PDB file with SEQRES, HELIX, SHEET and CRYST1 records, atoms N, CA, C and O in Angstrom:
SEQRES   1 A   77  MET PRO GLY ASN ASP GLY ARG GLU LEU LEU VAL ARG LEU          
SEQRES   2 A   77  LYS ALA ASP PRO GLU LEU ALA ALA ILE PRO VAL VAL ALA          
SEQRES   3 A   77  VAL SER ILE SER GLU ASN PRO GLN ASP VAL ARG HIS CYS          
SEQRES   4 A   77  TYR ALA ASN GLY ALA ALA GLY TYR VAL VAL VAL ARG ALA          
SEQRES   5 A   77  GLY LEU ALA GLY LEU LEU GLN ALA ALA ARG ALA ILE LYS          
SEQRES   6 A   77  ASP TYR TRP PHE GLU VAL VAL ALA LEU PRO GLY SER              
HELIX    1 AA1 GLY A    6  ALA A   15  1                                  10    
HELIX    2 AA2 PRO A   33  ALA A   41  1                                   9    
HELIX    3 AA3 GLY A   53  ASP A   66  1                                  14    
HELIX    4 AA4 TYR A   67  VAL A   71  3                                   5    
SHEET    1 AA1 2 VAL A  25  SER A  28  0                                        
SHEET    2 AA1 2 GLY A  46  VAL A  49  1                                        
CRYST1    1.000    1.000    1.000  90.00  90.00  90.00 P 1           1          
ATOM      1  N   MET A   1       4.701  18.861  29.667  1.00  0.00           N  
ATOM      2  CA  MET A   1       4.019  17.833  29.078  1.00  0.00           C  
ATOM      3  C   MET A   1       3.213  17.092  30.177  1.00  0.00           C  
ATOM      4  O   MET A   1       3.555  15.976  30.568  1.00  0.00           O  
ATOM      5  N   PRO A   2       2.186  17.715  30.639  1.00  0.00           N  
ATOM      6  CA  PRO A   2       1.428  17.091  31.671  1.00  0.00           C  
ATOM      7  C   PRO A   2       0.958  15.675  31.311  1.00  0.00           C  
ATOM      8  O   PRO A   2       0.500  15.415  30.199  1.00  0.00           O  
ATOM      9  N   GLY A   3       1.085  14.791  32.268  1.00  0.00           N  
ATOM     10  CA  GLY A   3       0.626  13.433  32.021  1.00  0.00           C  
ATOM     11  C   GLY A   3       1.650  12.550  31.276  1.00  0.00           C  
ATOM     12  O   GLY A   3       1.460  11.341  31.147  1.00  0.00           O  
ATOM     13  N   ASN A   4       2.757  13.187  30.780  1.00  0.00           N  
ATOM     14  CA  ASN A   4       3.757  12.395  30.023  1.00  0.00           C  
ATOM     15  C   ASN A   4       5.117  12.664  30.694  1.00  0.00           C  
ATOM     16  O   ASN A   4       5.334  13.675  31.362  1.00  0.00           O  
ATOM     17  N   ASP A   5       5.971  11.738  30.481  1.00  0.00           N  
ATOM     18  CA  ASP A   5       7.342  11.810  31.025  1.00  0.00           C  
ATOM     19  C   ASP A   5       8.268  12.240  29.881  1.00  0.00           C  
ATOM     20  O   ASP A   5       8.511  11.463  28.958  1.00  0.00           O  
ATOM     21  N   GLY A   6       8.785  13.478  29.936  1.00  0.00           N  
ATOM     22  CA  GLY A   6       9.682  13.969  28.898  1.00  0.00           C  
ATOM     23  C   GLY A   6      10.953  13.158  28.776  1.00  0.00           C  
ATOM     24  O   GLY A   6      11.546  13.049  27.702  1.00  0.00           O  
ATOM     25  N   ARG A   7      11.348  12.606  29.869  1.00  0.00           N  
ATOM     26  CA  ARG A   7      12.598  11.746  29.794  1.00  0.00           C  
ATOM     27  C   ARG A   7      12.369  10.503  28.945  1.00  0.00           C  
ATOM     28  O   ARG A   7      13.266  10.069  28.221  1.00  0.00           O  
ATOM     29  N   GLU A   8      11.179   9.932  29.029  1.00  0.00           N  
ATOM     30  CA  GLU A   8      10.852   8.778  28.167  1.00  0.00           C  
ATOM     31  C   GLU A   8      10.748   9.162  26.702  1.00  0.00           C  
ATOM     32  O   GLU A   8      11.157   8.417  25.811  1.00  0.00           O  
ATOM     33  N   LEU A   9      10.181  10.360  26.474  1.00  0.00           N  
ATOM     34  CA  LEU A   9      10.059  10.883  25.122  1.00  0.00           C  
ATOM     35  C   LEU A   9      11.470  11.055  24.548  1.00  0.00           C  
ATOM     36  O   LEU A   9      11.693  10.682  23.396  1.00  0.00           O  
ATOM     37  N   LEU A  10      12.417  11.596  25.289  1.00  0.00           N  
ATOM     38  CA  LEU A  10      13.782  11.773  24.835  1.00  0.00           C  
ATOM     39  C   LEU A  10      14.403  10.445  24.478  1.00  0.00           C  
ATOM     40  O   LEU A  10      15.058  10.357  23.440  1.00  0.00           O  
ATOM     41  N   VAL A  11      14.242   9.414  25.267  1.00  0.00           N  
ATOM     42  CA  VAL A  11      14.767   8.101  24.986  1.00  0.00           C  
ATOM     43  C   VAL A  11      14.184   7.584  23.689  1.00  0.00           C  
ATOM     44  O   VAL A  11      14.902   7.060  22.838  1.00  0.00           O  
ATOM     45  N   ARG A  12      12.855   7.735  23.540  1.00  0.00           N  
ATOM     46  CA  ARG A  12      12.216   7.180  22.286  1.00  0.00           C  
ATOM     47  C   ARG A  12      12.642   8.003  21.051  1.00  0.00           C  
ATOM     48  O   ARG A  12      12.817   7.422  19.980  1.00  0.00           O  
ATOM     49  N   LEU A  13      12.812   9.307  21.161  1.00  0.00           N  
ATOM     50  CA  LEU A  13      13.291  10.113  20.044  1.00  0.00           C  
ATOM     51  C   LEU A  13      14.681   9.672  19.578  1.00  0.00           C  
ATOM     52  O   LEU A  13      14.940   9.463  18.393  1.00  0.00           O  
ATOM     53  N   LYS A  14      15.574   9.542  20.594  1.00  0.00           N  
ATOM     54  CA  LYS A  14      16.918   9.163  20.274  1.00  0.00           C  
ATOM     55  C   LYS A  14      17.135   7.701  19.781  1.00  0.00           C  
ATOM     56  O   LYS A  14      18.143   7.364  19.160  1.00  0.00           O  
ATOM     57  N   ALA A  15      16.124   6.864  20.101  1.00  0.00           N  
ATOM     58  CA  ALA A  15      16.184   5.488  19.637  1.00  0.00           C  
ATOM     59  C   ALA A  15      15.699   5.340  18.164  1.00  0.00           C  
ATOM     60  O   ALA A  15      15.935   4.321  17.515  1.00  0.00           O  
ATOM     61  N   ASP A  16      15.023   6.381  17.676  1.00  0.00           N  
ATOM     62  CA  ASP A  16      14.532   6.369  16.306  1.00  0.00           C  
ATOM     63  C   ASP A  16      15.562   6.906  15.330  1.00  0.00           C  
ATOM     64  O   ASP A  16      15.888   8.092  15.382  1.00  0.00           O  
ATOM     65  N   PRO A  17      16.081   6.078  14.448  1.00  0.00           N  
ATOM     66  CA  PRO A  17      17.116   6.565  13.460  1.00  0.00           C  
ATOM     67  C   PRO A  17      16.772   7.793  12.700  1.00  0.00           C  
ATOM     68  O   PRO A  17      17.641   8.616  12.413  1.00  0.00           O  
ATOM     69  N   GLU A  18      15.520   7.938  12.365  1.00  0.00           N  
ATOM     70  CA  GLU A  18      15.068   9.082  11.599  1.00  0.00           C  
ATOM     71  C   GLU A  18      15.025  10.427  12.392  1.00  0.00           C  
ATOM     72  O   GLU A  18      15.073  11.518  11.825  1.00  0.00           O  
ATOM     73  N   LEU A  19      14.934  10.276  13.708  1.00  0.00           N  
ATOM     74  CA  LEU A  19      14.775  11.439  14.589  1.00  0.00           C  
ATOM     75  C   LEU A  19      15.993  11.657  15.480  1.00  0.00           C  
ATOM     76  O   LEU A  19      16.082  12.713  16.106  1.00  0.00           O  
ATOM     77  N   ALA A  20      16.900  10.757  15.570  1.00  0.00           N  
ATOM     78  CA  ALA A  20      18.031  10.792  16.530  1.00  0.00           C  
ATOM     79  C   ALA A  20      18.893  11.978  16.347  1.00  0.00           C  
ATOM     80  O   ALA A  20      19.484  12.445  17.320  1.00  0.00           O  
ATOM     81  N   ALA A  21      19.014  12.519  15.128  1.00  0.00           N  
ATOM     82  CA  ALA A  21      19.940  13.631  14.947  1.00  0.00           C  
ATOM     83  C   ALA A  21      19.322  15.015  15.281  1.00  0.00           C  
ATOM     84  O   ALA A  21      20.006  16.037  15.232  1.00  0.00           O  
ATOM     85  N   ILE A  22      18.062  15.019  15.608  1.00  0.00           N  
ATOM     86  CA  ILE A  22      17.410  16.334  15.989  1.00  0.00           C  
ATOM     87  C   ILE A  22      17.851  16.659  17.402  1.00  0.00           C  
ATOM     88  O   ILE A  22      17.719  15.848  18.318  1.00  0.00           O  
ATOM     89  N   PRO A  23      18.379  17.864  17.558  1.00  0.00           N  
ATOM     90  CA  PRO A  23      18.828  18.320  18.861  1.00  0.00           C  
ATOM     91  C   PRO A  23      17.615  18.475  19.774  1.00  0.00           C  
ATOM     92  O   PRO A  23      16.626  19.095  19.382  1.00  0.00           O  
ATOM     93  N   VAL A  24      17.677  17.923  20.984  1.00  0.00           N  
ATOM     94  CA  VAL A  24      16.614  18.061  21.963  1.00  0.00           C  
ATOM     95  C   VAL A  24      17.131  18.763  23.163  1.00  0.00           C  
ATOM     96  O   VAL A  24      18.142  18.364  23.741  1.00  0.00           O  
ATOM     97  N   VAL A  25      16.445  19.819  23.554  1.00  0.00           N  
ATOM     98  CA  VAL A  25      16.768  20.565  24.728  1.00  0.00           C  
ATOM     99  C   VAL A  25      15.709  20.266  25.818  1.00  0.00           C  
ATOM    100  O   VAL A  25      14.538  20.596  25.634  1.00  0.00           O  
ATOM    101  N   ALA A  26      16.091  19.674  26.897  1.00  0.00           N  
ATOM    102  CA  ALA A  26      15.181  19.382  27.979  1.00  0.00           C  
ATOM    103  C   ALA A  26      14.865  20.689  28.738  1.00  0.00           C  
ATOM    104  O   ALA A  26      15.781  21.406  29.143  1.00  0.00           O  
ATOM    105  N   VAL A  27      13.605  20.988  28.924  1.00  0.00           N  
ATOM    106  CA  VAL A  27      13.193  22.172  29.698  1.00  0.00           C  
ATOM    107  C   VAL A  27      12.377  21.637  30.911  1.00  0.00           C  
ATOM    108  O   VAL A  27      11.397  20.904  30.776  1.00  0.00           O  
ATOM    109  N   SER A  28      12.837  22.043  32.047  1.00  0.00           N  
ATOM    110  CA  SER A  28      12.232  21.463  33.319  1.00  0.00           C  
ATOM    111  C   SER A  28      12.333  22.447  34.408  1.00  0.00           C  
ATOM    112  O   SER A  28      13.108  23.400  34.339  1.00  0.00           O  
ATOM    113  N   ILE A  29      11.521  22.219  35.463  1.00  0.00           N  
ATOM    114  CA  ILE A  29      11.617  22.941  36.694  1.00  0.00           C  
ATOM    115  C   ILE A  29      12.537  22.209  37.678  1.00  0.00           C  
ATOM    116  O   ILE A  29      12.883  22.724  38.740  1.00  0.00           O  
ATOM    117  N   SER A  30      12.921  20.983  37.282  1.00  0.00           N  
ATOM    118  CA  SER A  30      13.779  20.211  38.195  1.00  0.00           C  
ATOM    119  C   SER A  30      15.237  20.554  38.065  1.00  0.00           C  
ATOM    120  O   SER A  30      15.769  20.659  36.960  1.00  0.00           O  
ATOM    121  N   GLU A  31      15.878  20.726  39.195  1.00  0.00           N  
ATOM    122  CA  GLU A  31      17.347  20.968  39.262  1.00  0.00           C  
ATOM    123  C   GLU A  31      18.032  19.729  39.801  1.00  0.00           C  
ATOM    124  O   GLU A  31      19.226  19.753  40.097  1.00  0.00           O  
ATOM    125  N   ASN A  32      17.286  18.652  39.929  1.00  0.00           N  
ATOM    126  CA  ASN A  32      17.822  17.401  40.433  1.00  0.00           C  
ATOM    127  C   ASN A  32      18.947  16.878  39.584  1.00  0.00           C  
ATOM    128  O   ASN A  32      18.719  16.579  38.412  1.00  0.00           O  
ATOM    129  N   PRO A  33      20.168  16.747  40.111  1.00  0.00           N  
ATOM    130  CA  PRO A  33      21.285  16.259  39.317  1.00  0.00           C  
ATOM    131  C   PRO A  33      21.089  14.972  38.574  1.00  0.00           C  
ATOM    132  O   PRO A  33      21.641  14.745  37.498  1.00  0.00           O  
ATOM    133  N   GLN A  34      20.253  14.106  39.208  1.00  0.00           N  
ATOM    134  CA  GLN A  34      19.902  12.817  38.561  1.00  0.00           C  
ATOM    135  C   GLN A  34      19.071  13.019  37.283  1.00  0.00           C  
ATOM    136  O   GLN A  34      19.271  12.312  36.295  1.00  0.00           O  
ATOM    137  N   ASP A  35      18.164  13.959  37.304  1.00  0.00           N  
ATOM    138  CA  ASP A  35      17.412  14.297  36.079  1.00  0.00           C  
ATOM    139  C   ASP A  35      18.290  14.862  34.959  1.00  0.00           C  
ATOM    140  O   ASP A  35      18.128  14.532  33.784  1.00  0.00           O  
ATOM    141  N   VAL A  36      19.252  15.750  35.380  1.00  0.00           N  
ATOM    142  CA  VAL A  36      20.141  16.405  34.421  1.00  0.00           C  
ATOM    143  C   VAL A  36      20.999  15.332  33.805  1.00  0.00           C  
ATOM    144  O   VAL A  36      21.094  15.288  32.579  1.00  0.00           O  
ATOM    145  N   ARG A  37      21.655  14.430  34.593  1.00  0.00           N  
ATOM    146  CA  ARG A  37      22.454  13.362  34.115  1.00  0.00           C  
ATOM    147  C   ARG A  37      21.714  12.463  33.173  1.00  0.00           C  
ATOM    148  O   ARG A  37      22.242  12.068  32.134  1.00  0.00           O  
ATOM    149  N   HIS A  38      20.469  12.129  33.532  1.00  0.00           N  
ATOM    150  CA  HIS A  38      19.647  11.202  32.717  1.00  0.00           C  
ATOM    151  C   HIS A  38      19.516  11.806  31.307  1.00  0.00           C  
ATOM    152  O   HIS A  38      19.721  11.121  30.305  1.00  0.00           O  
ATOM    153  N   CYS A  39      19.180  13.071  31.254  1.00  0.00           N  
ATOM    154  CA  CYS A  39      18.904  13.698  29.953  1.00  0.00           C  
ATOM    155  C   CYS A  39      20.160  13.739  29.096  1.00  0.00           C  
ATOM    156  O   CYS A  39      20.109  13.412  27.910  1.00  0.00           O  
ATOM    157  N   TYR A  40      21.281  14.132  29.674  1.00  0.00           N  
ATOM    158  CA  TYR A  40      22.519  14.180  28.891  1.00  0.00           C  
ATOM    159  C   TYR A  40      22.985  12.781  28.493  1.00  0.00           C  
ATOM    160  O   TYR A  40      23.476  12.566  27.384  1.00  0.00           O  
ATOM    161  N   ALA A  41      22.823  11.847  29.407  1.00  0.00           N  
ATOM    162  CA  ALA A  41      23.164  10.408  29.103  1.00  0.00           C  
ATOM    163  C   ALA A  41      22.370   9.880  27.978  1.00  0.00           C  
ATOM    164  O   ALA A  41      22.857   8.988  27.282  1.00  0.00           O  
ATOM    165  N   ASN A  42      21.143  10.366  27.724  1.00  0.00           N  
ATOM    166  CA  ASN A  42      20.279   9.884  26.730  1.00  0.00           C  
ATOM    167  C   ASN A  42      20.179  10.764  25.527  1.00  0.00           C  
ATOM    168  O   ASN A  42      19.233  10.675  24.744  1.00  0.00           O  
ATOM    169  N   GLY A  43      21.184  11.637  25.382  1.00  0.00           N  
ATOM    170  CA  GLY A  43      21.302  12.374  24.104  1.00  0.00           C  
ATOM    171  C   GLY A  43      20.772  13.827  24.075  1.00  0.00           C  
ATOM    172  O   GLY A  43      20.738  14.420  22.997  1.00  0.00           O  
ATOM    173  N   ALA A  44      20.376  14.401  25.165  1.00  0.00           N  
ATOM    174  CA  ALA A  44      19.943  15.767  25.167  1.00  0.00           C  
ATOM    175  C   ALA A  44      21.086  16.699  24.789  1.00  0.00           C  
ATOM    176  O   ALA A  44      22.224  16.540  25.232  1.00  0.00           O  
ATOM    177  N   ALA A  45      20.741  17.687  23.945  1.00  0.00           N  
ATOM    178  CA  ALA A  45      21.747  18.706  23.590  1.00  0.00           C  
ATOM    179  C   ALA A  45      21.860  19.788  24.647  1.00  0.00           C  
ATOM    180  O   ALA A  45      22.792  20.591  24.612  1.00  0.00           O  
ATOM    181  N   GLY A  46      20.945  19.818  25.566  1.00  0.00           N  
ATOM    182  CA  GLY A  46      20.968  20.783  26.624  1.00  0.00           C  
ATOM    183  C   GLY A  46      19.926  20.510  27.665  1.00  0.00           C  
ATOM    184  O   GLY A  46      18.987  19.749  27.434  1.00  0.00           O  
ATOM    185  N   TYR A  47      20.083  21.116  28.792  1.00  0.00           N  
ATOM    186  CA  TYR A  47      19.103  21.004  29.893  1.00  0.00           C  
ATOM    187  C   TYR A  47      18.912  22.386  30.531  1.00  0.00           C  
ATOM    188  O   TYR A  47      19.824  22.944  31.141  1.00  0.00           O  
ATOM    189  N   VAL A  48      17.707  22.909  30.369  1.00  0.00           N  
ATOM    190  CA  VAL A  48      17.413  24.264  30.850  1.00  0.00           C  
ATOM    191  C   VAL A  48      16.449  24.185  32.041  1.00  0.00           C  
ATOM    192  O   VAL A  48      15.381  23.578  31.959  1.00  0.00           O  
ATOM    193  N   VAL A  49      16.843  24.789  33.103  1.00  0.00           N  
ATOM    194  CA  VAL A  49      15.970  24.817  34.327  1.00  0.00           C  
ATOM    195  C   VAL A  49      15.174  26.146  34.207  1.00  0.00           C  
ATOM    196  O   VAL A  49      15.725  27.237  34.058  1.00  0.00           O  
ATOM    197  N   VAL A  50      13.838  25.962  34.286  1.00  0.00           N  
ATOM    198  CA  VAL A  50      12.962  27.170  34.231  1.00  0.00           C  
ATOM    199  C   VAL A  50      12.614  27.550  35.629  1.00  0.00           C  
ATOM    200  O   VAL A  50      12.181  26.727  36.436  1.00  0.00           O  
ATOM    201  N   ARG A  51      12.806  28.796  35.904  1.00  0.00           N  
ATOM    202  CA  ARG A  51      12.426  29.334  37.219  1.00  0.00           C  
ATOM    203  C   ARG A  51      10.900  29.462  37.282  1.00  0.00           C  
ATOM    204  O   ARG A  51      10.248  29.517  36.240  1.00  0.00           O  
ATOM    205  N   ALA A  52      10.336  29.510  38.458  1.00  0.00           N  
ATOM    206  CA  ALA A  52       8.869  29.547  38.634  1.00  0.00           C  
ATOM    207  C   ALA A  52       8.279  30.797  37.981  1.00  0.00           C  
ATOM    208  O   ALA A  52       8.902  31.858  37.936  1.00  0.00           O  
ATOM    209  N   GLY A  53       7.078  30.634  37.486  1.00  0.00           N  
ATOM    210  CA  GLY A  53       6.247  31.675  36.970  1.00  0.00           C  
ATOM    211  C   GLY A  53       6.472  31.956  35.503  1.00  0.00           C  
ATOM    212  O   GLY A  53       7.394  31.437  34.875  1.00  0.00           O  
ATOM    213  N   LEU A  54       5.584  32.807  34.971  1.00  0.00           N  
ATOM    214  CA  LEU A  54       5.657  33.149  33.572  1.00  0.00           C  
ATOM    215  C   LEU A  54       6.953  33.893  33.214  1.00  0.00           C  
ATOM    216  O   LEU A  54       7.513  33.663  32.143  1.00  0.00           O  
ATOM    217  N   ALA A  55       7.411  34.737  34.049  1.00  0.00           N  
ATOM    218  CA  ALA A  55       8.671  35.463  33.752  1.00  0.00           C  
ATOM    219  C   ALA A  55       9.791  34.487  33.638  1.00  0.00           C  
ATOM    220  O   ALA A  55      10.629  34.688  32.759  1.00  0.00           O  
ATOM    221  N   GLY A  56       9.909  33.427  34.441  1.00  0.00           N  
ATOM    222  CA  GLY A  56      10.949  32.473  34.322  1.00  0.00           C  
ATOM    223  C   GLY A  56      10.871  31.674  33.061  1.00  0.00           C  
ATOM    224  O   GLY A  56      11.896  31.363  32.455  1.00  0.00           O  
ATOM    225  N   LEU A  57       9.623  31.320  32.635  1.00  0.00           N  
ATOM    226  CA  LEU A  57       9.397  30.628  31.417  1.00  0.00           C  
ATOM    227  C   LEU A  57       9.808  31.470  30.189  1.00  0.00           C  
ATOM    228  O   LEU A  57      10.486  30.985  29.284  1.00  0.00           O  
ATOM    229  N   LEU A  58       9.384  32.724  30.191  1.00  0.00           N  
ATOM    230  CA  LEU A  58       9.768  33.597  29.097  1.00  0.00           C  
ATOM    231  C   LEU A  58      11.291  33.808  28.993  1.00  0.00           C  
ATOM    232  O   LEU A  58      11.845  33.804  27.894  1.00  0.00           O  
ATOM    233  N   GLN A  59      11.933  33.983  30.093  1.00  0.00           N  
ATOM    234  CA  GLN A  59      13.385  34.148  30.144  1.00  0.00           C  
ATOM    235  C   GLN A  59      14.077  32.919  29.559  1.00  0.00           C  
ATOM    236  O   GLN A  59      15.022  33.051  28.781  1.00  0.00           O  
ATOM    237  N   ALA A  60      13.617  31.739  29.924  1.00  0.00           N  
ATOM    238  CA  ALA A  60      14.221  30.502  29.384  1.00  0.00           C  
ATOM    239  C   ALA A  60      13.971  30.422  27.889  1.00  0.00           C  
ATOM    240  O   ALA A  60      14.883  30.084  27.135  1.00  0.00           O  
ATOM    241  N   ALA A  61      12.761  30.724  27.441  1.00  0.00           N  
ATOM    242  CA  ALA A  61      12.426  30.638  26.041  1.00  0.00           C  
ATOM    243  C   ALA A  61      13.273  31.576  25.205  1.00  0.00           C  
ATOM    244  O   ALA A  61      13.711  31.214  24.113  1.00  0.00           O  
ATOM    245  N   ARG A  62      13.509  32.792  25.712  1.00  0.00           N  
ATOM    246  CA  ARG A  62      14.370  33.775  24.990  1.00  0.00           C  
ATOM    247  C   ARG A  62      15.796  33.256  24.955  1.00  0.00           C  
ATOM    248  O   ARG A  62      16.459  33.380  23.925  1.00  0.00           O  
ATOM    249  N   ALA A  63      16.275  32.698  26.010  1.00  0.00           N  
ATOM    250  CA  ALA A  63      17.654  32.194  26.022  1.00  0.00           C  
ATOM    251  C   ALA A  63      17.828  31.062  25.031  1.00  0.00           C  
ATOM    252  O   ALA A  63      18.800  31.040  24.275  1.00  0.00           O  
ATOM    253  N   ILE A  64      16.897  30.123  25.026  1.00  0.00           N  
ATOM    254  CA  ILE A  64      16.930  29.006  24.024  1.00  0.00           C  
ATOM    255  C   ILE A  64      16.865  29.553  22.652  1.00  0.00           C  
ATOM    256  O   ILE A  64      17.669  29.129  21.822  1.00  0.00           O  
ATOM    257  N   LYS A  65      15.979  30.466  22.319  1.00  0.00           N  
ATOM    258  CA  LYS A  65      15.903  31.073  21.024  1.00  0.00           C  
ATOM    259  C   LYS A  65      17.192  31.711  20.600  1.00  0.00           C  
ATOM    260  O   LYS A  65      17.691  31.466  19.502  1.00  0.00           O  
ATOM    261  N   ASP A  66      17.738  32.543  21.485  1.00  0.00           N  
ATOM    262  CA  ASP A  66      18.953  33.257  21.166  1.00  0.00           C  
ATOM    263  C   ASP A  66      20.096  32.282  20.863  1.00  0.00           C  
ATOM    264  O   ASP A  66      20.848  32.481  19.909  1.00  0.00           O  
ATOM    265  N   TYR A  67      20.218  31.274  21.642  1.00  0.00           N  
ATOM    266  CA  TYR A  67      21.279  30.283  21.453  1.00  0.00           C  
ATOM    267  C   TYR A  67      21.095  29.579  20.100  1.00  0.00           C  
ATOM    268  O   TYR A  67      22.034  29.558  19.304  1.00  0.00           O  
ATOM    269  N   TRP A  68      19.968  29.028  19.825  1.00  0.00           N  
ATOM    270  CA  TRP A  68      19.793  28.215  18.602  1.00  0.00           C  
ATOM    271  C   TRP A  68      19.703  28.997  17.341  1.00  0.00           C  
ATOM    272  O   TRP A  68      20.028  28.478  16.273  1.00  0.00           O  
ATOM    273  N   PHE A  69      19.252  30.291  17.421  1.00  0.00           N  
ATOM    274  CA  PHE A  69      19.040  31.078  16.206  1.00  0.00           C  
ATOM    275  C   PHE A  69      20.026  32.205  16.033  1.00  0.00           C  
ATOM    276  O   PHE A  69      20.071  32.801  14.957  1.00  0.00           O  
ATOM    277  N   GLU A  70      20.849  32.543  17.074  1.00  0.00           N  
ATOM    278  CA  GLU A  70      21.736  33.647  16.937  1.00  0.00           C  
ATOM    279  C   GLU A  70      23.182  33.375  17.342  1.00  0.00           C  
ATOM    280  O   GLU A  70      24.094  34.097  16.939  1.00  0.00           O  
ATOM    281  N   VAL A  71      23.383  32.330  18.139  1.00  0.00           N  
ATOM    282  CA  VAL A  71      24.724  32.079  18.688  1.00  0.00           C  
ATOM    283  C   VAL A  71      25.415  30.867  18.012  1.00  0.00           C  
ATOM    284  O   VAL A  71      26.538  30.986  17.522  1.00  0.00           O  
ATOM    285  N   VAL A  72      24.761  29.756  17.993  1.00  0.00           N  
ATOM    286  CA  VAL A  72      25.346  28.490  17.574  1.00  0.00           C  
ATOM    287  C   VAL A  72      25.476  28.398  16.025  1.00  0.00           C  
ATOM    288  O   VAL A  72      24.617  28.886  15.291  1.00  0.00           O  
ATOM    289  N   ALA A  73      26.536  27.782  15.573  1.00  0.00           N  
ATOM    290  CA  ALA A  73      26.683  27.527  14.145  1.00  0.00           C  
ATOM    291  C   ALA A  73      26.109  26.133  13.830  1.00  0.00           C  
ATOM    292  O   ALA A  73      26.566  25.139  14.396  1.00  0.00           O  
ATOM    293  N   LEU A  74      25.138  26.054  12.956  1.00  0.00           N  
ATOM    294  CA  LEU A  74      24.528  24.723  12.614  1.00  0.00           C  
ATOM    295  C   LEU A  74      25.019  24.283  11.219  1.00  0.00           C  
ATOM    296  O   LEU A  74      25.406  25.105  10.388  1.00  0.00           O  
ATOM    297  N   PRO A  75      24.989  22.981  11.000  1.00  0.00           N  
ATOM    298  CA  PRO A  75      25.374  22.490   9.708  1.00  0.00           C  
ATOM    299  C   PRO A  75      24.495  23.112   8.586  1.00  0.00           C  
ATOM    300  O   PRO A  75      23.276  23.210   8.723  1.00  0.00           O  
ATOM    301  N   GLY A  76      25.118  23.507   7.529  1.00  0.00           N  
ATOM    302  CA  GLY A  76      24.386  24.048   6.393  1.00  0.00           C  
ATOM    303  C   GLY A  76      23.972  25.463   6.579  1.00  0.00           C  
ATOM    304  O   GLY A  76      23.211  26.002   5.775  1.00  0.00           O  
ATOM    305  N   SER A  77      24.485  26.122   7.688  1.00  0.00           N  
ATOM    306  CA  SER A  77      24.147  27.546   7.798  1.00  0.00           C  
ATOM    307  C   SER A  77      25.287  28.476   7.369  1.00  0.00           C  
ATOM    308  O   SER A  77      25.138  29.697   7.412  1.00  0.00           O  
TER     309      SER A  77                                                      
END                                                                             
C-alpha cells in the first residue's frame, strides 16, 4: 500500500464494529518484532513476511490462499 500505513488501516478496520470481525492478515517485508507485535496486538489474524522479489510474493500468496481456503475451518463452512 504505497503511501499508506497498513498498520493504521488495521487499527481503523478493527475499530469499526461492522468490519472488526473480518480476519486481517498483515503482509509485509518487515521482520521487525515491533511491527509483528503491533499487528497482533491490534487484531491481526496473521502476519506474513514476504521475501524479496516476485517469487517471494507468489509463494506468500499461495500459502495464504492454501491456509484460508483449504486448511482452516471457518464458521458456516
